Structures are given as structure tokens and as C-alpha cells.
N, C-alpha and C positions, 0 to 999 in steps of 0.2 A: 645666612647660614644651611647648609645643606641639608635636603631630608633627613641623609641617616643621621646628623648631629642631632636633629628634632627629635628622631626615634630613638635615641640611645636614653636609656632608663640612670634618672641619676643615684649618682652612687649611694648607699645605704649610710645611715649616721650612725658615726662610730660610736662607743661608751663613751669617749672623754669627751666628744661633741654632746651628746646628752646631758653629761654633770655639767657643762659650764652654762647652760642655758635653765638647767631646773630649779624649782626655789628649795627652799633646804627643805620642806617638809617633804617634797617628793626625792629628795638624797636618801633621807634619811627613811623613806618608804623602800626604796632600793636594798638600803644596806641592812634592813631588818628582814627583807622578803629574801634576799641572796643569801645570807646568815643563818637561818632559816633552813632554806633550802641545804645548803651545806650541814647544817646537822642532822639531815635527811639523808646524806649519802652522797649530796651532787660534788662533783668537783668545780668549784667555783671560786675559787680562791682568786685567780686571775680577774674573775669581777668584783669579788670583796674587797680587794684590797683597795683599788681606785676608787670604789664608792665612801670606804671609810675616811681615806685619804682626802676626798673631797670636803667631805664632810665635818672634819678636823677640820681642817685649812679655813672655812668659814668662821670657826669659834677661837682662830689666833691659835697660834704655837710658835712655843721656843724651842729653838734646837741648841745642841750640845756639839755639833760637829766639830772635831779637831782638839777637844780634851778627854779623851780618850786613852788608855794606855792599849796599844794597840799590838804589843806582844802578848796580851791577854785573848786567846780565839773566841772567847765569848763578848770582848770588850769589841773586837772585828765585826762581829756580828750585828752588836749593839751600834755600834757607827754606819754600818749598809741599810739598817731599820730608822735611823734618824735621816741619813741622806735620803731616803723613800718615805719622809714624812710622816714616820711614825708605824709605817703598814707595809710588810714586805712578802711575797708573793714566793714561797721558796719550796723547793720540791723535799719531802720528808728525808729522802735520804742524803739530800747536800745539808741539812739542817744536821742529822744525824750525824756525820762525818764530821761536819765540825766542831760538834761539842766532844766528840770520841776524840779527837785531836787534842783538846782543851784536857780531858780525862790523863791523856798520854801523856801531857807536859806536866800535868800536875804530879804525875808518879816519877817520872824523871828527876823534879825538883825534890822531892821526897828525898829517893834515893841517894842523890849527891848530899842531899843535907846531912843525912846518914852516915854516909863515909867521909866525909869533911867535918863535920861540927856538931857529932853524936848529941852532946851534951844539952844542946839546943832543938834536936829533933823531935817533931811530934811525937807521944809515946803512940803505942798499935792502938788502944780505945779510941784513940782521937781519928784514927784514920777509918775511913766510913765511907759507904760506896752511897752514890746518891745517881738516882736515873737523868735521863736526858731532860725531864721538865722540871726537875729539881734543878739542874745546872743552868737552864733557861731564865727561870726567875729570880736566881741568885745575880743573875745581871742585869735586873730590872726588866724583864722581858716574860712574854706569854705568847700560848700559841692557839689559834682557832681551827678547827674544832676543839680544843682541849685536850687532845693529844697528837703523839707523833706516830701515825702509821708507818708500816714497811713499806718499803717500793720507792716510786717516782710520785705519787701523790702530792698535789701542791697542796700547802697549808698556808697560813697567815701569822706571819710572827708580828705581833706589835706591842706596845708600850700600853702595858694596864692601867697607867696614872693618867691619861690625858682620858678627856668626858666621853670621846667613841669607844676606848676602850675598856673605858669602867661599862659602856652598853653593852660591848662584845663578852665582858667577863660574865655580866649579869644573866646574859642570853645564853651562853652555854653551861650554867650552875642553875638553868631553870629558875632563875631569880630576877628576872625583868620585872620592875613595873613601870608605874604612869610617870614618877618621877623621873626617871632616865629620860624619858622624851620628853618631859619639860623643862629639864635641864636644858637640854639642846636646844628646842623650839622656843624657848624664852627668855632668852636672854640677847640683847643687843643686835648684832651682825647678823642673830641666828632668825632672829624673829621674822617669823613668812609674812609677805604683803597681804594687806587685806584683801587687793584684788584674787590671791590665787584660793587654790581650793582645797578645803579642810582635808590633810593626808589620811588617807587609807590605812595608815600605819599606827594613827592613834586608836582605832577601833580595832586593831589585832593584839594591843597590849591587853592580857586578860585580867590586869588588876585592874582596870583603870576604873576611877570612882564613877558611880551613875550621875549624868547630867541633867539639870532643869532647864527648862525652858525658858528663854530669855529675848528682849525686844533688844537687846542693844546691839549699835553698829559697829563696824570698824574692828571686830574681835576677831579673828581665824578660829576663834573657839567656839564659839556661839552654836548653840544647836538648833537645827533649822526647824522652822515651823512646819508643824504636820498637818 
């Protein structure tokens, strides 16, 4: 090996590589820290989406790819989110455009029904305007950080019924509890190994109950001796 090769610095470790080798507790900590930074205004959707995806994958996830009506613009978006394992980083302008096309398709369908079958057309009071978030949630999706800003800022579109989705929803609403974390860390494949260090994310949850000193071994949740 030449001296030049020996002096060459190692390539930086990518986020994907870190997530593959991290414990579940560490991935949870990454998700919580990144999500909180996003709530603080930092543009980190491209980091939150893969971390949330990795955390959800460890708990198992069922897919519905190929079962949606792709003539519906919102269902097209839901299919993209599903293909991205439940968490898709997308620019807010692209998201608004997709939902706007759905509204336009809806309006055209309504006008066609009024013109061709007025007896079965919905009456005017049934026609109501929904904002982009309402359209998104009707399709079984949500957005983090709970709003769709203007411009090219990226957001994360996700499935709110998933366990990690519930975590993000609670965090966005300011309703995160210790139960959201233990639901992810306390079951089956998600339980951290006894050799792994306790996650700092646990201490970051403001509603965590006080812990008592124990002398048991093998639990990643035991309190350290002081």
C-alpha cells in the first residue's frame, strides 16, 4: 500500500450506515432529537424520514402497496409514502401541488355530475372547502411538523397509525408521554440489548415518571447507583 493511500482519510460514516448499526434506543433518540429540531425550525426532513423508517421497520410493518386507486391523487401520494416504508420526505411545494390537483379533479367531477346527472349531484351545502391538511388526513396521512409551509422547504409525510407515526403526532401536538417511548422500546424485537447504554431520549421525555433505585440486572431501564 502506497503512503498516499495510507494517508487518505476514511470516508465519513453515512446516516444509513449509522442507523444499521445503532441500537433501537439510539435510533429512537435520533428520531426524537431530529424531530424536536424540526419543530424548532431546522430543515431536517431528509434526516428524520430515514431514522423514523428504520425505527418503524424494527417493530415490523405491513404494506398495502398495489391496493390503492391511483386515479386519486391522494392515493397516489399514499402509495409513494407506503413505498417509502411509511415516511416520505417531500418538498412542501410538491405536496401542495399534488393536493391541489386532487381538488381540481374533484371540482371537475362535480361539474360533470351536475351537467350530466343533476338529480344525483350533491347539493351546494355539501360542497365545502378543505385545506391541504384536511385532504391529506382524509387519505390516512399526516405531515410533520404538522403544517405545510410555502416554498421548497421539505416536510415528512407519514402514516399516523403506525407506532412511530403516533410518536411524531404526539410530539407535534406537545402530548408526548413516556408511554410512547416504552411502546417502542418495550416489545419484542424493539427491546434494546442489556449491553446497550440507556437512551438519553428517555430522560428527554418531560412526562417520564420518577424512577426508584433497584439492584436488578439485565434491564436497560434500571436506575444507576448513585
